[in-house]
N, C-alpha and C positions, 0 to 999 in steps of 0.2 A: 135494460141501462145501454144498448148498445147505440142508440141515438147520441148519448153523452160522449162518446169516442170521439177524439179529435186524431185524424188521420195526416200523417207528416209524409209528404212525397220528397224524394231527393230528386238529384238530376238525372238519375236512370228511370225515374217514374216508379221505383218501387217503396212500397210504403215501410214507414220505420215502425217499430214495437218496442218494447221493453222499457228503455230509458225515456223515450219520448214518451210515452206514455206517461210514465212517472212525472216527468217534466210538465206537459200539458195541465195536469194536476194540480201541480203546486203553482205554475203560474194562473191558474184560474182562481187560486185561494188568494193569492196577492192581489191580483186584478181585483176581485170583488173588495177587498179593504182599501186599497187606492180609490176604488171609486165612491166608496162609501166616506172615505176621508173628503174627496174632491166634492162631492155633494154638500157636506157639512161645510166645505170653505164656502161653496157658492151662498149657501143660506146665510152665513156671515158677511158675506159682501151684500146679499139683498138689503140685510137690517142694516148695514152701513150707510148703505145708499139713501135707504127710507128715513133714517135718521138724520142724515143731513139735509135731506129735502124738505125734511118737517122743520128742522131749525133754522133752514135759511128762506124759508117762505114768510110773506109779509103775514102777522098775525100777533098775536100775545105770544109765541113761542118763537120769536125770532132773535135766536141767539148769535146766530153766525152772520154778521152783516155783511153785505156784498154792496159793490157799487151800483150794481142793476140788480133790482129785487127778482126774484122768482115767481113773474105773476102769469107765464105764459103756461104753465103746467094746469091751471085752474080755467084754462079757456078750452072751448068746444073741441077741436081736433087733436089737441093735446090732453085731454083730460084722459083718453082711453091710454096712454101709456100708464100713467100710477092706477086708474081704475081696473084695469084688465090685463094687463102684461105682468105686473107683479105679483097677483095675486095666484097668475097662472103659472109663472115660475116657481113660487114657494110648492104650490100644489105638486108639481112635477118633479120637485127635489126631495119633497118628503114621500112621494109615491115611489122614486125610483130608491130612495132609500129603506123603504117598507121592502122592496123586491129584492135586494142585495140582503137586506138582513134575514130574508125567508131563506135567500140560496145559501148564505152562510151557516145557518140553522141544520139543514138538510146535509151537507157536506159534513158535517161533524157527526 
């Protein structure tokens, strides 16, 4: 487990030990939890965007009426945004949350 150790160098170039090692482990645990919450908020933001875009698109579910209908997302070059980038973002958030969950389980 030597590769997990974080070395902290001071102004003199000497490596710190003791308290800095404890703080580095504590910061990693807090950082993992913050990253997990950040990814969860990212998934909620993606769900919000998808819901709003479906509700503002022309069709049966057009409950949000805008002055200009949202027709561009169904045309060729712009179709790649909802068709590929949104699922990619969801998959990346889920994979990151899974990796963070595994790291949190190994630390405990």
